MDTraj code that builds the backbone (N, CA, C; nanometers):
import mdtraj as md
import numpy as np

residues = "MET PRO ALA GLY GLU GLU LEU LEU ARG GLU ARG GLY LEU ARG VAL THR ARG PRO ARG LEU ALA VAL LEU GLU ALA LEU ALA GLU GLY GLY HIS LEU GLU VAL GLU ASP VAL ALA THR ARG VAL ARG SER ARG LEU ASP SER ILE SER THR GLN ALA ILE TYR ASP ILE LEU GLY ALA LEU SER ARG ALA GLY LEU ALA ARG ARG ILE GLU PRO ALA GLY SER PRO ALA ARG PHE GLU SER ARG VAL GLY ASP ASN HIS HIS HIS ILE VAL CYS ARG GLY CYS GLY GLU ILE ALA ASP VAL ASP CYS VAL VAL GLY GLU ARG PRO CYS LEU THR PRO ASN ASP GLY HIS GLY PHE GLU VAL ASP GLU ALA GLU VAL THR PHE TRP GLY LEU CYS PRO SER CYS GLN ALA ARG ARG ALA ALA ASP".split()
xyz = np.array([
    [1.4501, -1.3410, 1.7349],
    [1.3557, -1.2302, 1.7319],
    [1.2782, -1.2348, 1.6002],
    [1.1463, -1.2324, 1.6061],
    [1.0659, -1.2339, 1.4832],
    [1.0967, -1.1140, 1.3943],
    [1.0731, -1.1320, 1.2630],
    [1.1064, -1.0302, 1.1638],
    [1.0363, -0.8972, 1.1904],
    [0.9088, -0.8992, 1.2296],
    [0.8350, -0.7756, 1.2539],
    [0.8971, -0.6922, 1.3637],
    [0.9392, -0.7574, 1.4707],
    [1.0039, -0.6852, 1.5808],
    [1.1316, -0.6194, 1.5325],
    [1.2091, -0.6926, 1.4557],
    [1.3354, -0.6406, 1.4030],
    [1.3112, -0.5207, 1.3104],
    [1.2115, -0.5315, 1.2221],
    [1.1794, -0.4209, 1.1317],
    [1.1419, -0.2949, 1.2088],
    [1.0577, -0.3104, 1.3094],
    [1.0154, -0.1950, 1.3879],
    [1.1346, -0.1311, 1.4578],
    [1.2176, -0.2118, 1.5194],
    [1.3343, -0.1584, 1.5905],
    [1.4316, -0.0890, 1.4952],
    [1.4535, -0.1494, 1.3766],
    [1.5439, -0.0888, 1.2776],
    [1.4979, 0.0502, 1.2362],
    [1.3668, 0.0721, 1.2368],
    [1.3113, 0.2014, 1.1945],
    [1.2854, 0.2945, 1.3133],
    [1.3297, 0.2542, 1.4299],
    [1.3166, 0.3391, 1.5474],
    [1.1774, 0.3419, 1.6073],
    [1.0970, 0.2407, 1.5765],
    [0.9620, 0.2337, 1.6324],
    [0.9576, 0.1352, 1.7482],
    [0.8788, 0.1683, 1.8470],
    [0.8586, 0.0788, 1.9598],
    [0.7835, -0.0454, 1.9129],
    [0.8199, -0.1587, 1.9673],
    [0.7526, -0.2838, 1.9330],
    [0.6300, -0.2984, 2.0222],
    [0.5120, -0.3053, 1.9577],
    [0.3878, -0.3279, 2.0318],
    [0.3078, -0.4364, 1.9609],
    [0.2214, -0.5021, 2.0343],
    [0.1369, -0.6055, 1.9737],
    [0.0524, -0.5498, 1.8595],
    [-0.0106, -0.4317, 1.8762],
    [-0.0893, -0.3776, 1.7645],
    [-0.0044, -0.3500, 1.6401],
    [0.1147, -0.2943, 1.6564],
    [0.2000, -0.2686, 1.5398],
    [0.2393, -0.3985, 1.4717],
    [0.2741, -0.4990, 1.5511],
    [0.3088, -0.6290, 1.4930],
    [0.1899, -0.6886, 1.4183],
    [0.0703, -0.6759, 1.4752],
    [-0.0496, -0.7302, 1.4111],
    [-0.0789, -0.6585, 1.2789],
    [-0.0576, -0.5269, 1.2734],
    [-0.0797, -0.4531, 1.1489],
    [0.0239, -0.4954, 1.0450],
    [0.1498, -0.5096, 1.0846],
    [0.2527, -0.5571, 0.9907],
    [0.2160, -0.6942, 0.9350],
    [0.1691, -0.7841, 1.0222],
    [0.1291, -0.9180, 0.9777],
    [0.0112, -0.9103, 0.8812],
    [-0.0847, -0.8243, 0.9109],
    [-0.2024, -0.8091, 0.8240],
    [-0.1602, -0.7598, 0.6857],
    [-0.0706, -0.6633, 0.6811],
    [-0.0232, -0.6117, 0.5531],
    [0.0576, -0.7170, 0.4783],
    [0.1335, -0.7967, 0.5507],
    [0.2177, -0.8994, 0.4881],
    [0.1352, -1.0073, 0.4185],
    [0.0083, -1.0209, 0.4564],
    [-0.0792, -1.1183, 0.3900],
    [-0.1086, -1.0775, 0.2464],
    [-0.0798, -0.9532, 0.2121],
    [-0.0944, -0.9068, 0.0747],
    [-0.2195, -0.8278, 0.0493],
    [-0.2192, -0.7645, -0.0655],
    [-0.3336, -0.6868, -0.1092],
    [-0.3106, -0.5377, -0.0949],
    [-0.4050, -0.4639, -0.1475],
    [-0.4085, -0.3181, -0.1385],
    [-0.5280, -0.2888, -0.0491],
    [-0.5019, -0.2778, 0.0796],
    [-0.6064, -0.2829, 0.1803],
    [-0.6550, -0.1469, 0.2267],
    [-0.7873, -0.1330, 0.2342],
    [-0.8456, -0.0167, 0.2995],
    [-0.8271, -0.0339, 0.4498],
    [-0.8417, 0.0735, 0.5240],
    [-0.8216, 0.0689, 0.6685],
    [-0.9125, -0.0356, 0.7327],
    [-1.0365, -0.0440, 0.6887],
    [-1.1287, -0.1420, 0.7466],
    [-1.0839, -0.2856, 0.7202],
    [-1.0230, -0.3101, 0.6032],
    [-0.9693, -0.4435, 0.5745],
    [-0.8563, -0.4769, 0.6709],
    [-0.7694, -0.3792, 0.6944],
    [-0.6592, -0.3991, 0.7892],
    [-0.7169, -0.4244, 0.9282],
    [-0.8154, -0.3442, 0.9670],
    [-0.8761, -0.3586, 1.0995],
    [-0.9368, -0.4975, 1.1180],
    [-1.0049, -0.5484, 1.0168],
    [-1.0650, -0.6822, 1.0259],
    [-0.9572, -0.7877, 1.0479],
    [-0.8483, -0.7782, 0.9718],
    [-0.7393, -0.8750, 0.9875],
    [-0.6744, -0.8631, 1.1250],
    [-0.6548, -0.7408, 1.1714],
    [-0.5900, -0.7197, 1.3008],
    [-0.6785, -0.7688, 1.4138],
    [-0.8080, -0.7432, 1.4027],
    [-0.9000, -0.7849, 1.5099],
    [-0.9106, -0.9363, 1.5207],
    [-0.8740, -1.0079, 1.4147],
    [-0.8721, -1.1545, 1.4255],
    [-0.7507, -1.2014, 1.5060],
    [-0.6529, -1.1124, 1.5273],
    [-0.5314, -1.1450, 1.6023],
    [-0.5335, -1.0906, 1.7452],
    [-0.6006, -0.9764, 1.7634],
    [-0.6038, -0.9099, 1.8932],
    [-0.7461, -0.9061, 1.9462],
    [-0.7572, -0.8963, 2.0763],
    [-0.8903, -0.8912, 2.1367],
    [-0.9676, -0.7679, 2.0929],
    [-0.9017, -0.6531, 2.0969],
    [-0.9719, -0.5292, 2.0682],
    [-0.8714, -0.4232, 2.0245],
    [-0.9086, -0.3473, 1.9230],
    [-0.8281, -0.2332, 1.8785],
    [-0.9209, -0.1384, 1.8044],
    [-0.9050, -0.0111, 1.8300],
    [-0.9919, 0.0879, 1.7669],
    [-0.9471, 0.1157, 1.6238],
    [-1.0404, 0.1629, 1.5441],
    [-1.0087, 0.2008, 1.4071],
    [-0.9089, 0.3162, 1.4079],
    [-0.9230, 0.4089, 1.5028],
    [-0.8285, 0.5202, 1.5119],
    [-0.6866, 0.4695, 1.5387],
    [-0.6732, 0.3677, 1.6215],
    [-0.5403, 0.3105, 1.6476],
    [-0.4815, 0.2506, 1.5201],
    [-0.5655, 0.1878, 1.4392],
    [-0.5199, 0.1324, 1.3109],
    [-0.4690, 0.2453, 1.2212],
    [-0.5467, 0.3543, 1.2123],
    [-0.5031, 0.4710, 1.1333],
    [-0.3674, 0.5217, 1.1826],
    [-0.3539, 0.5353, 1.3139],
    [-0.2296, 0.5865, 1.3715],
    [-0.1119, 0.4948, 1.3394],
    [-0.1324, 0.3653, 1.3522],
    [-0.0251, 0.2686, 1.3247],
    [0.0113, 0.2700, 1.1771],
    [-0.0880, 0.2714, 1.0892],
    [-0.0601, 0.2764, 0.9452],
    [0.0171, 0.4032, 0.9091],
    [-0.0178, 0.5141, 0.9716],
    [0.0547, 0.6385, 0.9484],
    [0.2002, 0.6265, 0.9915],
    [0.2225, 0.5703, 1.1098],
    [0.3591, 0.5536, 1.1602],
    [0.4385, 0.4582, 1.0714],
    [0.3765, 0.3478, 1.0306],
    [0.4452, 0.2512, 0.9443],
    [0.4761, 0.3118, 0.8075],
    [0.3854, 0.3931, 0.7545],
    [0.4090, 0.4585, 0.6250],
    [0.5245, 0.5575, 0.6353],
    [0.5236, 0.6393, 0.7408],
    [0.6323, 0.7365, 0.7587],
    [0.7667, 0.6672, 0.7776],
    [0.7660, 0.5487, 0.8375],
    [0.8894, 0.4738, 0.8624],
    [0.9325, 0.3906, 0.7415],
    [0.8517, 0.3905, 0.6359],
    [0.8863, 0.3148, 0.5162],
    [0.8570, 0.1663, 0.5254],
    [0.7698, 0.1279, 0.6181],
    [0.7334, -0.0135, 0.6338],
    [0.5990, -0.0462, 0.5693],
    [0.5273, 0.0552, 0.5261],
    [0.3995, 0.0384, 0.4557],
    [0.3920, 0.1483, 0.3519],
    [0.3157, 0.1235, 0.2489],
    [0.2973, 0.2244, 0.1437],
    [0.1505, 0.2602, 0.1371],
    [0.1235, 0.3889, 0.1345],
    [-0.0135, 0.4408, 0.1212],
    [-0.0336, 0.4803, -0.0239],
    [-0.1392, 0.4317, -0.0837],
    [-0.1755, 0.4740, -0.2188],
    [-0.3182, 0.5261, -0.2117],
    [-0.3490, 0.6219, -0.2953],
    [-0.4824, 0.6806, -0.2938],
    [-0.5256, 0.7127, -0.4358],
    [-0.5724, 0.6091, -0.5089],
    [-0.6200, 0.6341, -0.6452],
    [-0.7371, 0.7326, -0.6426],
    [-0.7436, 0.8176, -0.7427],
    [-0.8502, 0.9178, -0.7500],
    [-0.9870, 0.8532, -0.7299],
    [-1.0662, 0.9131, -0.6427],
    [-1.2013, 0.8648, -0.6182],
    [-1.2098, 0.7442, -0.5276],
    [-1.0964, 0.7026, -0.4692],
    [-1.0938, 0.5858, -0.3816],
    [-1.0395, 0.6245, -0.2451],
    [-1.0783, 0.5491, -0.1430],
    [-1.0174, 0.5742, -0.0120],
    [-0.8711, 0.5285, -0.0133],
    [-0.7972, 0.5741, 0.0829],
    [-0.6567, 0.5334, 0.0947],
    [-0.6484, 0.3822, 0.1088],
    [-0.5466, 0.3265, 0.0482],
    [-0.5172, 0.1837, 0.0583],
    [-0.3743, 0.1696, 0.1077],
    [-0.3449, 0.0575, 0.1691],
    [-0.2122, 0.0332, 0.2234],
    [-0.1625, -0.1030, 0.1776],
    [-0.0305, -0.1105, 0.1594],
    [0.0317, -0.2356, 0.1197],
    [0.1688, -0.2457, 0.1843],
    [0.2213, -0.3670, 0.1857],
    [0.3528, -0.3886, 0.2459],
    [0.4660, -0.3809, 0.1450],
    [0.4358, -0.3770, 0.0172],
    [0.5412, -0.3706, -0.0844],
    [0.5936, -0.2270, -0.0920],
    [0.7143, -0.2073, -0.0423],
    [0.7728, -0.0738, -0.0341],
    [0.9135, -0.0734, -0.0940],
    [0.9598, 0.0458, -0.1290],
    [1.0984, 0.0652, -0.1669],
    [1.1387, 0.0199, -0.3053],
    [1.0452, -0.0212, -0.3887],
    [1.0839, -0.0710, -0.5208],
    [1.0272, 0.0121, -0.6354],
    [0.9600, 0.1227, -0.6047],
    [0.9083, 0.2139, -0.7062],
    [0.8131, 0.1463, -0.8051],
    [0.7343, 0.0486, -0.7570],
    [0.6357, -0.0108, -0.8465],
    [0.5145, 0.0820, -0.8578],
    [0.4306, 0.0535, -0.9551],
    [0.3138, 0.1361, -0.9830],
    [0.1877, 0.0514, -0.9685],
    [0.0734, 0.1088, -1.0033],
    [-0.0540, 0.0381, -0.9867],
    [-0.1421, 0.0568, -1.1095],
    [-0.2277, -0.0429, -1.1302],
    [-0.3316, -0.0338, -1.2327],
    [-0.4645, -0.0571, -1.1613],
    [-0.5614, 0.0286, -1.1901],
    [-0.6894, 0.0278, -1.1194],
    [-0.8013, 0.0046, -1.2195],
    [-0.8926, -0.0859, -1.1862],
    [-1.0078, -0.1122, -1.2715],
    [-1.1139, -0.0044, -1.2481],
    [-1.1568, 0.0564, -1.3568],
    [-1.2617, 0.1592, -1.3479],
    [-1.3978, 0.0984, -1.3125],
    [-1.4136, -0.0315, -1.3368],
    [-1.5416, -0.0965, -1.3096],
    [-1.5594, -0.1364, -1.1645],
    [-1.4675, -0.2187, -1.1136],
    [-1.4838, -0.2751, -0.9792],
    [-1.3858, -0.2204, -0.8764],
    [-1.2858, -0.1450, -0.9207],
    [-1.1890, -0.0874, -0.8277],
    [-1.0721, -0.1774, -0.7919],
    [-1.0656, -0.2964, -0.8528],
    [-0.9535, -0.3860, -0.8253],
    [-0.8225, -0.3147, -0.8567],
    [-0.7207, -0.3384, -0.7736],
    [-0.5892, -0.2771, -0.7930],
    [-0.4862, -0.3874, -0.8066],
    [-0.3981, -0.3740, -0.9033],
    [-0.2890, -0.4689, -0.9229],
    [-0.1578, -0.3922, -0.9313],
    [-0.0500, -0.4589, -0.8951],
    [0.0828, -0.3989, -0.9036],
    [0.1350, -0.4042, -1.0459],
    [0.2088, -0.3003, -1.0845],
    [0.2780, -0.2938, -1.2129],
    [0.4228, -0.2613, -1.1804],
    [0.5132, -0.3497, -1.2201],
    [0.6538, -0.3220, -1.1944],
    [0.6976, -0.1997, -1.2730],
    [0.8078, -0.1435, -1.2327],
    [0.8586, -0.0191, -1.2911],
    [0.8571, -0.0265, -1.4437],
    [0.8014, 0.0754, -1.5077],
    [0.7822, 0.0734, -1.6518],
    [0.9110, 0.0817, -1.7315],
    [1.0189, 0.1262, -1.6709],
    [1.1459, 0.1364, -1.7403],
    [1.2482, 0.0396, -1.6821],
    [1.2373, 0.0102, -1.5555],
    [1.3275, -0.0846, -1.4936],
    [1.4264, -0.0257, -1.3963],
    [1.4380, 0.1046, -1.3883],
    [1.5240, 0.1642, -1.2874],
    [1.4585, 0.2887, -1.2321],
    [1.4901, 0.3192, -1.1073],
    [1.4282, 0.4338, -1.0423],
    [1.4795, 0.5627, -1.1028],
    [1.3985, 0.6643, -1.1182],
    [1.2588, 0.6724, -1.0808],
    [1.1612, 0.6355, -1.1916],
    [1.1999, 0.5638, -1.2920],
    [1.1145, 0.5177, -1.4024],
    [1.0756, 0.6280, -1.4992],
    [1.0454, 0.7437, -1.4485],
    [1.0098, 0.8577, -1.5323],
    [1.0903, 0.9775, -1.4846],
    [1.1263, 1.0636, -1.5770],
    [1.1993, 1.1841, -1.5419],
    [1.1183, 1.3045, -1.5881],
    [1.0852, 1.3950, -1.4986],
    [1.0080, 1.5119, -1.5403],
    [1.0919, 1.6026, -1.6296],
    [1.0241, 1.6724, -1.7221],
    [1.0986, 1.7620, -1.8099],
    [1.1518, 1.8832, -1.7347],
    [1.0907, 1.9178, -1.6206],
    [1.1416, 2.0241, -1.5349],
    [1.1264, 1.9772, -1.3909],
    [1.2363, 1.9408, -1.3290],
    [1.2324, 1.8907, -1.1921],
    [1.2349, 1.9991, -1.0873],
    [1.2343, 2.1263, -1.1280],
    [1.2301, 2.2400, -1.0357],
    [1.3373, 2.2321, -0.9276],
    [1.4513, 2.1727, -0.9614],
    [1.5617, 2.1639, -0.8668],
    [1.5535, 2.0472, -0.7699],
    [1.4484, 1.9674, -0.7784],
    [1.4330, 1.8528, -0.6900],
    [1.5264, 1.7409, -0.7331],
    [1.5713, 1.6617, -0.6387],
    [1.6412, 1.5369, -0.6681],
    [1.5338, 1.4285, -0.6666],
    [1.4891, 1.3875, -0.7833],
    [1.3772, 1.2939, -0.7961],
    [1.4270, 1.1518, -0.7704],
    [1.3605, 1.0805, -0.6772],
    [1.3994, 0.9424, -0.6485],
    [1.2855, 0.8434, -0.6658],
    [1.1656, 0.8943, -0.6970],
    [1.0517, 0.8048, -0.7143],
    [0.9478, 0.8716, -0.8019],
    [0.8794, 0.7925, -0.8809],
    [0.7668, 0.8409, -0.9603],
    [0.6467, 0.7533, -0.9271],
    [0.5317, 0.8152, -0.9059],
    [0.4103, 0.7396, -0.8766],
    [0.3178, 0.7495, -0.9964],
    [0.2885, 0.6355, -1.0546],
    [0.2063, 0.6305, -1.1751],
    [0.0866, 0.5404, -1.1464],
    [-0.0308, 0.5836, -1.1884],
    [-0.1498, 0.4997, -1.1771],
    [-0.2062, 0.4804, -1.3168],
    [-0.2170, 0.3556, -1.3577],
    [-0.2792, 0.3206, -1.4843],
    [-0.4252, 0.2879, -1.4552],
    [-0.5133, 0.3204, -1.5486],
    [-0.6564, 0.2952, -1.5326],
    [-0.7062, 0.2122, -1.6503],
    [-0.8032, 0.1267, -1.6262],
    [-0.8618, 0.0459, -1.7314],
    [-0.9702, -0.0432, -1.6760],
    [-1.0018, -0.1509, -1.7476],
    [-1.0995, -0.2494, -1.7013],
    [-1.0303, -0.3825, -1.6817],
    [-1.0542, -0.4449, -1.5663],
    [-0.9961, -0.5761, -1.5381],
    [-1.0642, -0.6824, -1.6260],
    [-1.0064, -0.7999, -1.6363],
    [-1.0664, -0.9048, -1.7211],
    [-1.2114, -0.9385, -1.6831],
    [-1.2436, -0.9412, -1.5538],
    [-1.3820, -0.9730, -1.5130],
    [-1.4797, -0.8667, -1.5601],
    [-1.4405, -0.7388, -1.5452],
    [-1.5294, -0.6297, -1.5898],
    [-1.5409, -0.6271, -1.7419],
    [-1.4342, -0.6602, -1.8121],
    [-1.4397, -0.6683, -1.9592],
    [-1.5395, -0.7767, -2.0023],
    [-1.5342, -0.8910, -1.9329],
    [-1.6255, -1.0009, -1.9663],
    [-1.7698, -0.9624, -1.9383],
    [-1.7950, -0.8941, -1.8238],
    [-1.9309, -0.8492, -1.7915],
    [-1.9802, -0.7510, -1.8969],
    [-1.8938, -0.6580, -1.9389],
    [-1.9325, -0.5599, -2.0397],
    [-1.9647, -0.6273, -2.1718],
    [-1.8847, -0.7261, -2.2095],
    [-1.9067, -0.7989, -2.3348],
    [-2.0364, -0.8786, -2.3312],
    [-2.0765, -0.9259, -2.2112],
    [-2.1973, -1.0055, -2.1970],
    [-2.3232, -0.9196, -2.1997],
    [-2.3080, -0.7907, -2.1696],
    [-2.4262, -0.7022, -2.1639],
    [-2.4803, -0.6683, -2.2998],
])
top = md.Topology()
chain = top.add_chain()
for i, resn in enumerate(residues, 1):
    res = top.add_residue(resn, chain, resSeq=i)
    for name in ("N", "CA", "C"):
        top.add_atom(name, md.element.get_by_symbol(name[0]), res)
traj = md.Trajectory(xyz[None], top)
């Protein structure tokens, strides 16, 4: 049984060709907007609506098989790297996103000074700056 089918079944999701295609698209890597996922999926399937892609990404995110990130001022992005409490760095110039491993090395990486009674198991941190390409363009201007 292929890995995607097994993952879906383990999380209690029905195995369908569209879900498998979305998992495969995410596994190719990147921090993908819905349209990027749709383009990759449509290269595998004859036809699938953008709404179906949204629905599948939502189901995969809720099941812990995809991660949704939404940097301020950007549309939602999706990735397959889940469960490791990594963070992101976003370029203010071009919007490129890169992964940043946990800043401390163990979950949740950061501890709030007042957790309001919550049992904290994850911290989401977004670093902002300029990527090397944007730095070079700025220096050339």
